[in-house]
C-alpha positions in Angstrom: -10.5 4.8 16.3 -9.8 4.4 12.6 -7.9 1.8 10.8 -4.2 2.6 10.0 -2.2 1.8 6.9 1.5 1.0 7.1 3.4 1.3 3.8 6.7 -0.7 3.7 9.2 -0.6 0.8 12.8 -0.6 -0.4 14.1 2.9 -0.3 11.8 5.8 0.0 9.1 4.5 -2.4 6.6 4.3 0.5 7.2 7.9 1.5 6.8 9.1 -2.0 3.6 7.1 -2.5 2.1 8.6 0.7 3.1 12.1 -0.4 1.7 11.6 -3.9 -1.5 10.2 -2.6 -1.9 13.1 -0.2 -1.7 15.4 -3.3 -5.0 13.9 -4.3 -6.7 12.9 -1.1 -5.3 15.5 1.4 -3.2 14.8 4.5 -3.4 11.3 5.9 -2.5 11.0 9.6 -3.5 7.3 9.7 -0.9 6.3 7.0 2.6 5.4 8.2 5.7 4.6 6.3 8.7 2.3 7.0 11.6 2.5 4.5 14.4 -0.1 4.1 17.4 2.1 3.4 20.5 0.8 1.6 22.7 0.6 4.7 20.1 -1.3 6.7 19.4 -5.0 7.0 16.4 -7.0 8.0 17.0 -6.5 11.7 17.1 -2.7 11.5 14.0 -2.7 9.3 12.1 -5.0 11.7 13.0 -2.7 14.6 11.6 0.3 12.7 8.5 -1.6 11.7 7.8 -2.8 15.2 8.3 0.8 16.5 5.9 2.1 13.9 3.1 -0.4 14.7 3.5 0.0 18.5 0.2 1.3 19.8 -1.7 0.6 16.5 -4.6 -1.7 17.3 -6.1 -2.0 13.8 -3.9 -1.7 10.8 -3.1 -3.2 7.4 0.3 -3.3 5.7 1.0 -2.7 2.0 4.5 -3.9 0.8 6.2 -2.9 -2.4 7.3 -6.4 -3.6 6.4 -10.0 -2.7 9.6 -11.7 -1.7 11.5 -8.5 -0.9 13.0 -7.8 2.5 10.2 -5.5 3.7 7.5 -8.0 2.8 9.6 -10.9 4.1 10.2 -9.3 7.5 6.4 -8.7 8.0 5.7 -12.2 6.7 8.1 -13.6 9.3 6.2 -11.8 12.0 2.9 -13.3 10.8 4.5 -16.8 10.8 5.6 -16.1 14.4 1.9 -15.6 15.4 1.3 -11.9 14.9 -2.0 -10.9 13.4 -1.1 -8.7 10.5 -3.1 -8.1 7.3 -0.4 -7.9 4.6 -0.6 -7.2 0.8 2.3 -7.0 -1.6 2.4 -5.0 -4.9 1.2 -1.7 -3.4 0.3 1.1 -5.7 -1.6 4.4 -5.5 -5.1 3.1 -6.4 -4.7 0.6 -3.5 -3.9 3.4 -1.1 -6.8 5.5 -2.4 -9.1 2.6 -1.9 -7.9 2.2 1.7 -8.6 5.9 2.3 -12.1 5.6 0.7 -12.8 2.5 2.9 -11.8 4.5 6.0 -14.1 7.4 4.9 -17.1 5.1 4.1 -16.6 2.6 6.9 -16.2 -0.2 4.5 -13.4 -2.9 4.0 -11.9 -4.3 0.9 -9.8 -7.2 -0.2 -7.1 -5.1 -1.9 -6.0 -7.9 -4.1 -9.3 -8.5 -5.8 -9.5 -5.6 -8.1 -5.9 -5.1 -9.2 -6.8 -5.6 -12.9 -8.7 -2.3 -12.6 -5.5 -0.6 -11.6 -3.3 -1.5 -14.6 -4.6 -0.5 -18.0 -2.9 -0.5 -21.4 -3.9 3.1 -22.2 -3.3 2.7 -25.9 -6.3 0.3 -26.0 -8.4 2.6 -23.9 -7.7 5.5 -26.3 -8.4 3.3 -29.3 -11.7 2.3 -27.8 -12.5 6.0 -27.3 -11.6 6.7 -30.9 -13.7 3.8 -32.1 -16.7 5.1 -30.2 -16.3 8.5 -31.8 -16.2 6.9 -35.2 -19.5 5.2 -34.5 -21.3 8.5 -33.9 
């Protein structure tokens, strides 16, 4: 039994993130999505989330935004005593790291390497150009 990942977000961001990641990593049956749609409130979102995690013994949740409704709903479940591993600020490198962990049988703290995920590309390019000038 492999670990599952549940992506939660405002709108269809989580679905798009899963689809984009699958373009790189292939189909991912152990990644699930729960979208908060504009006409829905916290109660509807919670019902969809609980339906999604039903039967999942081992899972982690990535939310789009700390303090947003999807993250708050899952946080409330944690405060009510549910054991849920929750990270906010999800992005594609986090999802790819989750997939790699599943493939390698490793685990990560997905919040510990976020500085690797965000780069000011102009500085990276400048560094590459500076390296070329040194040769």
